[in-house]
C-alpha positions in Angstrom: 18.0 22.5 7.7 19.1 20.1 10.4 19.0 16.4 9.4 17.5 15.3 12.7 13.8 14.2 12.7 11.2 16.9 13.5 13.8 19.7 13.8 12.7 23.3 14.4 13.7 24.3 10.8 11.6 21.5 9.4 8.6 22.6 11.5 9.1 26.2 10.3 9.2 25.1 6.7 6.0 23.1 7.2 4.1 25.9 8.9 5.2 28.4 6.2 4.4 26.2 3.2 1.1 24.6 4.4 -1.1 27.6 3.6 0.6 28.2 0.3 0.3 24.7 -1.1 -2.9 24.2 -3.2 -2.8 20.4 -3.5 -3.1 17.9 -0.7 0.3 16.3 -1.4 3.3 18.0 -3.1 7.1 17.6 -3.4 9.4 20.4 -2.5 13.1 21.0 -2.6 14.7 22.4 0.6 17.6 25.0 0.5 20.0 22.2 1.4 19.1 20.3 -1.8 17.0 17.6 -0.2 13.6 16.7 -1.6 10.6 16.3 0.8 6.9 15.7 0.6 4.3 17.8 2.3 0.9 16.3 3.0 -2.0 18.5 4.1 -5.0 17.4 6.1 -7.8 16.8 3.7 -11.6 17.1 4.3 -13.0 14.5 6.7 -14.4 11.3 5.0 -17.9 10.0 5.3 -18.4 7.0 7.5 -21.2 5.5 5.3 -18.9 3.9 2.7 -17.2 1.9 5.5 -20.6 0.7 6.8 -21.6 -0.5 3.3 -18.2 -2.3 2.8 -18.6 -3.9 6.2 -21.9 -5.4 5.3 -20.5 -6.8 2.1 -17.4 -8.3 3.8 -19.4 -9.8 6.6 -21.9 -11.4 4.2 -18.9 -13.1 2.4 -17.2 -14.1 5.6 -14.0 -12.2 4.6 -12.8 -10.7 7.9 -9.5 -9.6 6.3 -11.4 -7.2 4.0 -13.3 -5.6 6.9 -13.1 -1.8 6.4 -10.6 0.1 8.4 -12.1 3.6 8.9 -10.0 6.5 7.7 -11.9 9.6 8.7 -9.3 11.8 7.0 -8.6 15.3 8.3 -6.4 15.9 11.3 -7.0 12.3 12.6 -5.4 10.9 9.4 -2.4 13.2 9.8 -1.9 12.1 13.5 -2.2 8.4 12.5 0.3 8.7 9.7 2.8 10.6 11.9 2.6 8.0 14.6 3.0 5.1 12.2 6.0 6.7 10.4 7.7 7.0 13.8 6.8 3.4 14.7 8.0 1.9 11.3 11.1 4.0 11.2 12.1 2.7 14.6 11.7 -0.9 13.2 14.2 0.0 10.4 11.6 -0.4 7.7 11.7 1.5 4.4 9.3 4.3 4.9 9.7 8.1 4.7 11.4 9.8 7.7 9.0 12.1 9.5 10.7 15.6 9.6 7.9 17.6 11.2 4.2 17.5 11.7 1.3 19.6 13.0 -2.4 18.9 13.3 -2.8 20.3 9.7 0.0 18.5 7.9 3.3 16.6 7.9 6.7 16.9 6.2 8.6 13.7 5.3 11.6 12.7 3.3 11.4 11.6 -0.4 12.3 7.9 -0.7 13.3 8.4 -4.3 15.7 11.2 -3.3 14.3 13.4 -6.0 14.4 11.0 -8.9 12.3 11.9 -11.9 9.7 11.0 -12.6 8.5 10.3 -9.1 6.6 7.2 -10.2 5.2 4.3 -8.2 5.8 0.6 -8.5 2.3 0.5 -9.9 3.4 2.7 -12.8 6.5 0.5 -13.3 4.4 -2.6 -13.5 2.0 -1.1 -16.0 4.9 -0.3 -18.3 6.3 -3.8 -18.0 3.1 -5.8 -18.4 2.9 -5.4 -22.2 6.4 -7.0 -22.4 5.2 -10.2 -20.9 5.7 -12.4 -17.9 9.6 -12.4 -18.0 9.7 -8.7 -17.8 6.9 -8.2 -15.3 7.5 -10.9 -12.7 10.9 -9.7 -11.2 9.5 -6.3 -10.4 6.2 -7.8 -9.1 8.2 -10.1 -6.8 9.9 -7.0 -5.4 6.6 -5.8 -4.2 5.9 -9.2 -2.5 9.2 -9.1 -0.8 8.7 -5.5 0.4 5.4 -6.5 2.1 7.1 -9.6 3.6 9.7 -7.4 5.1 7.1 -5.5 7.1 5.4 -8.7 8.2 8.8 -10.2 9.3 9.1 -7.3 11.8 5.7 -8.2 13.3 3.8 -5.4 11.8 1.7 -4.5 8.7 1.2 -1.7 6.2 -1.9 0.3 5.8 -2.7 0.6 2.1 -0.4 -2.0 0.5 -1.3 -1.1 -3.1 1.4 -1.0 -5.8 0.7 2.7 -6.2 1.9 3.2 -2.6 5.3 1.6 -3.3 8.3 3.4 -4.9 11.7 2.3 -6.2 14.5 3.7 -4.0 17.9 4.6 -5.5 19.4 1.4 -4.2 16.8 -0.6 -6.2 14.7 -1.6 -3.1 11.1 -0.8 -2.5 9.8 1.8 -0.1 6.2 2.1 1.1 4.0 5.1 1.6 0.5 6.1 2.9 -0.1 5.2 6.5 -3.3 7.2 7.3 -5.2 4.3 9.0 -4.3 1.8 11.6 -5.6 -1.7 10.7 -4.3 -3.1 14.0 -6.9 -1.1 15.9 -9.8 -3.1 14.4 -8.3 -6.4 13.2 -5.9 -9.1 14.6 -2.4 -9.0 13.1 -2.8 -12.1 10.9 -5.9 -10.5 9.3 -4.0 -7.2 8.9 -1.3 -9.0 7.1 -3.7 -10.9 4.9 -5.3 -7.6 4.0 -1.9 -6.3 2.9 -1.5 -9.3 0.5 -5.0 -8.9 -0.8 -4.5 -5.2 -1.5 -1.3 -5.9 -3.5 -2.8 -8.8 -5.4 -6.0 -7.0 -6.2 -4.1 -4.0 -7.5 -1.9 -6.1 -9.8 -3.9 -9.1 -10.8 -5.2 -7.7 -14.1 -1.7 -6.6 -15.1 -0.5 -10.2 -14.4 -3.3 -11.5 -16.6 -2.4 -9.2 -19.4 1.2 -10.4 -19.2 0.0 -14.1 -19.1 1.7 -14.3 -15.7 -1.1 -15.4 -13.3 0.1 -18.9 -12.8 3.7 -18.2 -12.0 2.8 -15.2 -9.9 0.4 -17.4 -7.9 3.2 -19.9 -7.3 5.5 -17.0 -6.1 2.7 -15.9 -3.7 2.3 -19.5 -2.4 6.1 -19.8 -1.9 6.2 -16.4 -0.1 3.4 -17.4 2.3 5.4 -20.4 3.5 7.4 -17.9 5.5 4.3 -16.1 6.8 2.6 -16.4 10.2 0.4 -19.5 10.3 -2.6 -17.4 11.0 -1.9 -15.3 7.9 -1.5 -18.4 5.8 -4.8 -19.8 7.0 -6.6 -16.4 6.4 -5.3 -16.4 2.8 -6.3 -20.0 2.2 -9.8 -19.2 3.5 -10.1 -16.2 1.2 -9.0 -18.3 -1.8 -11.7 -20.8 -1.0 -14.4 -18.3 -0.5 -13.6 -16.3 -3.7 -13.0 -19.1 -6.1 -16.4 -18.6 -7.7 -15.3 -15.1 -8.8 -13.2 -16.7 -11.6 -16.5 -17.1 -13.5 -17.1 -13.4 -13.7 -17.1 -12.1 -17.3 -13.8 -10.8 -18.5 -14.9 -8.5 -21.4 -14.0 -4.9 -21.2 -17.6 -3.8 -21.4 -18.1 -5.2 -17.8 -15.5 -2.7 -16.5 -12.1 -2.9 -14.9 -13.5 -3.8 -11.4 -15.1 -7.0 -12.6 -11.9 -7.9 -14.6 -9.7 -7.3 -11.5 -11.9 -9.5 -9.3 -11.9 -12.3 -11.8 -8.1 -12.1 -12.2 -7.7 -11.9 -8.4 -9.7 -15.1 -7.9 -7.5 -16.9 -10.5 -4.4 -15.7 -8.8 -5.6 -16.9 -5.4 -6.2 -20.5 -6.5 -2.5 -21.3 -5.9 -3.2 -20.8 -2.2 -6.1 -23.3 -1.9 
């Protein structure tokens, strides 16, 4: 296979493999030894969940959490192909788009075939029981990965720890670009949304590692380099959500309640 983006061989592989692949996303090894990921267009998503989320975020005054519709299907594939080209052109650590069609896309494997193909979220979950000293360096890598995108004047789409992977050079690469937040939100709000996605995904792990306070300070320090509008959006969110600290923390209330409470504690460093 040619190493150039979107080569004819890559498109032929995509078209041949798409109807044979049962899952929506799967890793394959090409004849030349390279590992790639093939993503199929999934079923279109319902719009109703976005309307409900929109009512909730507007009632709380949290513009950065406004839903970004992802209708799935062929539209999501087209969005992701476009964003991968855009972000690759900026020199950011995302998969290289090798080929795409309305029904799917083929992209490089940022881990270069390392096993297991785990995410930063998996890595953090393994480190959390070892305490703050073990968890915080890896957690900070996620912060710095997001900051790298923002420094280039852009944002991610789904900035969760599960959508970040450790590259062979030790850096963090980012995945999953099926929606376009910039189409519905100003850039500072898009960037605040990135931070909130990452913090929400990891706050409970930080609590378990007794690392909320130092992590909050790391986040505050990182935001000193952010766009002023993004800093203000995060300060507003911290102010509006401080009451969530009082939510019950017992397991019987569920993980979602625990995460919200931990997130509110984490955000207090930004007030």
